[in-house]
Structure formats: structure tokens, C-alpha cells
C-alpha positions as CSV (number, residue, x, y, z in Angstrom):
1,M,87.5,83.5,118.7
2,S,87.6,84.8,122.3
3,E,86.8,88.4,123.2
4,P,89.8,90.8,123.1
5,Q,91.1,92.0,126.4
6,P,90.2,95.7,127.1
7,P,93.1,98.1,126.5
8,Q,94.7,99.9,129.4
9,P,93.2,103.3,130.0
10,P,95.5,106.2,129.1
11,P,97.0,108.1,132.1
12,V,95.1,111.1,133.4
13,D,95.9,113.8,136.0
14,P,93.8,114.4,139.1
15,D,91.5,116.7,137.1
16,G,90.8,114.0,134.6
17,V,92.9,115.6,131.8
18,L,94.8,113.2,129.5
19,V,98.5,113.2,130.4
20,P,100.8,113.5,127.4
21,E,102.8,110.3,126.9
22,K,105.5,109.3,124.5
23,H,107.5,106.1,124.0
24,R,111.2,106.4,123.0
25,G,112.4,102.9,122.4
26,P,111.9,101.2,125.8
27,V,111.7,104.6,127.6
28,V,108.3,106.1,128.6
29,L,108.1,109.9,128.8
30,R,105.2,111.9,130.2
31,R,104.0,115.5,130.7
32,G,106.8,118.1,130.2
33,Q,109.3,115.4,129.2
34,V,107.4,114.8,125.9
35,K,109.2,116.4,123.0
36,P,108.1,116.5,119.3
37,G,109.5,114.3,116.6
38,T,111.1,110.8,116.6
39,T,114.6,109.4,116.7
40,D,114.5,108.5,113.0
41,E,113.3,112.0,112.2
42,R,116.2,113.6,114.0
43,L,118.7,111.3,112.4
44,L,117.6,112.1,108.9
45,D,117.0,115.8,109.3
46,A,119.8,117.8,107.7
47,R,118.3,121.2,108.6
48,G,119.3,123.5,111.4
49,S,122.5,123.6,113.5
50,S,125.4,121.3,112.6
51,D,126.0,120.6,116.3
52,W,124.2,117.3,115.9
53,V,127.3,116.0,114.0
54,H,129.1,115.7,117.3
55,T,126.5,113.4,118.7
56,D,126.7,110.9,115.9
57,P,129.3,108.6,117.6
58,W,126.8,108.2,120.4
59,R,124.0,107.7,117.9
60,V,126.0,104.8,116.3
61,L,126.2,103.1,119.7
62,R,122.5,103.4,120.1
63,I,122.0,101.9,116.7
64,Q,124.4,99.1,117.6
65,S,122.5,98.5,120.8
66,E,119.3,97.9,118.8
67,F,121.0,95.2,116.7
68,V,122.5,93.6,119.8
69,E,119.1,93.6,121.6
70,G,117.3,92.2,118.5
71,F,119.9,89.5,117.8
72,G,120.0,88.5,121.5
73,L,116.3,88.3,121.9
74,L,115.4,86.6,118.6
75,A,118.3,84.3,118.0
76,E,116.6,81.4,119.7
77,L,113.2,81.7,118.0
78,P,111.8,78.6,116.4
79,R,111.1,78.6,112.7
80,S,109.3,81.9,112.0
81,V,107.3,83.8,109.4
82,S,107.0,87.6,109.2
83,V,103.5,88.8,108.4
84,F,102.6,92.3,107.3
85,G,99.4,94.2,106.8
86,S,97.4,97.3,107.6
87,A,97.3,98.7,111.1
88,R,93.9,100.3,110.2
89,T,92.0,97.0,109.7
90,P,89.2,96.7,112.3
91,P,88.2,93.5,114.0
92,G,85.4,91.8,112.1
93,H,86.8,92.9,108.7
94,P,87.6,89.9,106.3
95,D,91.3,90.9,106.3
96,Y,91.3,90.7,110.1
97,D,89.7,87.3,110.0
98,A,92.2,86.1,107.4
99,G,95.1,87.4,109.6
100,Y,93.7,85.5,112.6
101,A,93.4,82.3,110.6
102,L,96.9,82.7,109.2
103,G,98.4,83.2,112.6
104,A,96.6,80.1,113.9
105,A,97.7,78.0,111.0
106,L,101.3,79.1,111.3
107,A,101.2,78.2,115.0
108,R,99.8,74.7,114.2
109,A,102.5,74.2,111.6
110,G,105.2,75.0,114.2
111,Y,106.1,78.5,113.1
112,A,106.3,81.6,115.3
113,A,104.4,84.6,113.9
114,I,106.4,87.8,113.7
115,T,104.5,91.1,113.1
116,G,105.0,94.8,113.7
117,G,103.2,94.3,116.9
118,G,100.6,97.0,116.2
119,P,96.8,96.9,115.8
120,G,94.8,95.8,112.7
121,V,96.1,92.9,110.7
122,M,99.2,92.7,113.0
123,E,97.0,92.2,116.0
124,A,94.9,89.6,114.2
125,V,98.0,87.5,113.3
126,N,99.5,87.8,116.8
127,R,96.1,86.9,118.3
128,G,95.6,83.9,116.1
129,A,99.1,82.5,116.8
130,Q,98.8,83.1,120.5
131,E,95.4,81.6,120.9
132,A,96.4,78.6,118.9
133,G,99.2,77.9,121.4
134,G,102.0,79.3,119.2
135,L,104.7,81.9,119.7
136,S,103.6,85.5,118.9
137,V,106.3,88.1,118.3
138,G,105.9,91.8,117.9
139,L,108.6,94.2,116.7
140,G,107.3,97.7,117.4
141,I,108.6,101.1,116.1
142,E,108.8,104.6,117.6
143,L,106.3,106.8,115.7
144,P,105.0,110.4,116.0
145,F,101.7,108.9,117.1
146,E,101.8,106.3,119.8
147,Q,101.2,102.7,119.0
148,E,101.5,100.2,121.8
149,L,102.3,96.5,121.2
150,N,99.1,94.7,121.0
151,A,97.9,92.4,123.9
152,W,98.6,89.2,122.0
153,V,102.4,89.7,121.7
154,D,104.3,87.1,123.8
155,I,107.8,88.4,122.9
156,G,108.0,92.1,122.1
157,L,110.8,94.6,121.2
158,N,110.5,98.3,120.4
159,F,112.9,99.9,118.0
160,R,113.9,103.5,117.4
161,Y,115.2,102.9,113.9
162,F,113.3,101.4,111.0
163,F,116.4,99.8,109.4
164,A,117.3,97.9,112.6
165,R,113.7,96.6,112.8
166,K,113.7,95.6,109.1
167,T,116.8,93.5,109.6
168,M,115.0,91.5,112.3
169,F,112.0,90.9,110.1
170,V,114.3,89.4,107.4
171,K,117.0,87.7,109.4
172,Y,114.7,85.5,111.5
173,A,112.0,84.6,109.0
174,Q,111.5,81.6,106.7
175,A,109.0,83.6,104.6
176,F,107.1,86.8,104.2
177,V,103.3,86.9,104.0
178,I,101.8,90.2,102.9
179,L,98.2,90.9,103.7
180,P,96.4,94.1,102.4
181,G,98.0,97.2,103.7
182,G,99.3,100.7,102.8
183,F,102.7,102.3,102.4
184,G,104.4,100.5,105.2
185,T,103.2,97.2,103.9
186,L,104.3,98.0,100.4
187,D,107.7,99.0,101.8
188,E,108.2,95.7,103.4
189,L,107.0,93.9,100.3
190,F,109.3,95.5,97.8
191,E,112.3,95.4,100.2
192,A,111.8,91.6,100.5
193,L,111.5,91.2,96.7
194,T,114.6,93.3,96.2
195,L,116.7,91.4,98.7
196,V,115.6,88.1,97.2
197,Q,116.1,89.3,93.6
198,T,119.6,90.6,94.3
199,R,120.5,87.5,96.3
200,K,121.2,89.5,99.4
201,V,119.2,86.9,101.3
202,T,118.6,83.2,100.7
203,R,115.6,82.9,98.5
204,F,112.4,82.5,100.6
205,P,108.7,82.7,99.7
206,V,107.1,86.2,99.4
207,I,103.4,85.5,99.5
208,L,100.7,88.0,98.7
209,F,97.5,87.1,100.5
210,G,94.3,88.4,98.9
211,S,94.3,88.2,95.1
212,A,91.5,90.8,94.6
213,Y,93.4,93.4,96.6
214,W,96.8,92.8,94.9
215,S,95.5,92.3,91.4
216,G,96.0,95.9,90.3
217,L,99.6,96.0,91.5
218,L,100.4,92.7,89.9
219,A,98.9,93.9,86.6
220,W,101.1,97.0,86.7
221,I,104.1,94.8,87.4
222,R,103.3,92.5,84.4
223,E,102.1,95.2,82.0
224,V,104.5,98.1,82.8
225,L,107.6,96.9,84.6
226,L,108.1,93.8,82.5
227,P,107.5,95.1,79.0
228,T,109.8,98.1,79.6
229,G,112.6,95.9,80.8
230,K,112.6,97.1,84.4
231,I,112.4,93.5,85.7
232,A,113.0,90.1,84.1
233,A,110.3,87.5,83.5
234,R,111.9,85.3,86.1
235,D,111.4,88.0,88.7
236,L,107.6,87.3,88.6
237,E,108.3,83.9,90.0
238,L,109.4,85.5,93.2
239,I,105.8,86.2,94.1
240,T,103.1,83.8,95.2
241,V,99.5,84.9,95.3
242,T,96.8,83.1,97.2
243,D,93.5,83.4,99.0
244,D,93.9,80.2,101.0
245,V,95.6,80.0,104.4
246,N,96.5,76.4,104.0
247,E,98.1,77.0,100.7
248,A,100.2,79.8,102.1
249,V,101.5,77.5,104.9
250,A,102.1,74.7,102.4
251,V,104.2,77.0,100.2
252,I,106.3,78.0,103.2
253,A,106.8,74.4,104.3
254,A,107.7,73.2,100.8
255,A,110.3,76.0,100.4
256,E,111.8,75.2,103.8
257,A,112.0,71.5,102.8
258,E,113.9,72.4,99.7
259,M,116.4,74.4,101.7
260,L,117.2,71.5,104.1
261,P,120.5,69.7,103.4
262,R,120.0,66.3,101.8
263,H,121.6,63.2,103.2
264,P,123.7,61.4,100.4
265,D,121.5,58.3,100.8
266,M,118.4,60.4,100.0
267,A,119.7,61.8,96.7
């Protein structure tokens, strides 16, 4: 594994003081132009003046533009897999190494790797895919704290709105692989399961990587959700658990093969 490229130093003024910087979608704001909050926060905040109502038509156009940009940029991707995991995982951690190995294995199997484009597990997957000669995709999001796309993203797009970004993760993926992570990772996991369970998307693999990490959650699903009738027994079949990179890729490839239309002579 090659040494990571050093990050770009943050901007400073002539006195060496760190210059405030904020990313708003593709726009970079610095110094006095930096305002608190995010676009998502302002959209969802019902407090204060109702004058914001009059800006919603323009907000809808901005939302539409994010879908147009995403569809236009990603429509010609090759077969792709969306991978999720913690942004807080440092290089050298076993989860980072697993993400790197997974990204490389996906690339060798002909899949592009799509992540949130941030640090931690996302960086590891992008790095593995990029260094193995595959296509590395990062879909970033505007956050209160700045998070640049990592250096191993080949194709990157920053979003203001979570729901537009989520659509891209689902629309252009043949599978989801979920490595250990926190609330954001769990959000992506359960959204994927809900979409598959309710047949809002064509069924595709949802793979939990790291059996020890996910064992407690899986036990709760089996021992609480299932006995109380909150899910059906068949819903457990939507989840694959593995600790093996090659098995994860094999599950994805097998599911893809099942979805391919069969020639009548092959039936």
C-alpha cells in the first residue's frame, strides 16, 4: 500500500491565522462570507420568520439541479457498488485495511466503488479501488464541519441535500456493502433494507462486513424485531454477513448474474 498523499494545508492570512472556510455545494466561501448552518438545516428549520416560504420555489430548482447534476455525471458509470463505513476510522485500523482490500477487489472484478468521499473507511475503499486501477467515486455532502473529498476520488460530486445524495447511492449501485460505522452508516443500512423490503428498488445484496461488529445488531433484529412481529422471517434473508472480501464480491456477482435476462436457449 503506497503512502498517502499529504493533504493540502488550510488557507492562512499574512499573519499566519487560519482563514475561515466553508463549502456550500460546489461553492467555496472564506472569511466574512462564512455563515453558520447548512442548506439542509435551513430547509428543515420551521422556526423564525415565515419569509423563507417565498424562497421555496428557488429551493426546489436547486434541489432539481442536484438531481440533474448527479444523473448526468453518474449515468455512464460502469457496474458499481456503494460502500459505507465510519469516517472516524484511522489508517492502520483493521476496518481501514478491510475497506482498502474491498475497494481493490471490487476494482479487479470490474466494479466502480462509490463512497461518501470522506475520510476513514470511505477513503480506504476509494484508495483501494483507485490504486487497483478501478474507478473511484465520491459523493460528498455539505456538513457543519468541513469534510473534503479524499485524495483517491476520481469522480466526485458534492451535494447540499442528503436525499438527493442518497438517491445516487441507490440508483447507480448493484449492491451495498456496509462496514463498521456510526449513525450515518446505520442510516444507509436501514434505508437500503427498507427500499428492498418494500420493493421500491430491484432487490440487490445488502452485505454487512465484520460479523463481530454487527453481531449485537443482528441479535436484536432476530430476538426483538422478529418475535414481536415487526419484521417477517423472510426479511432476515435480505442481509448477508461476511468477514471475507472475496465472498462479498462473489455474492455481488452472483446476484448480478441472476438479474441478467436469460436467452431462451439457455433456459
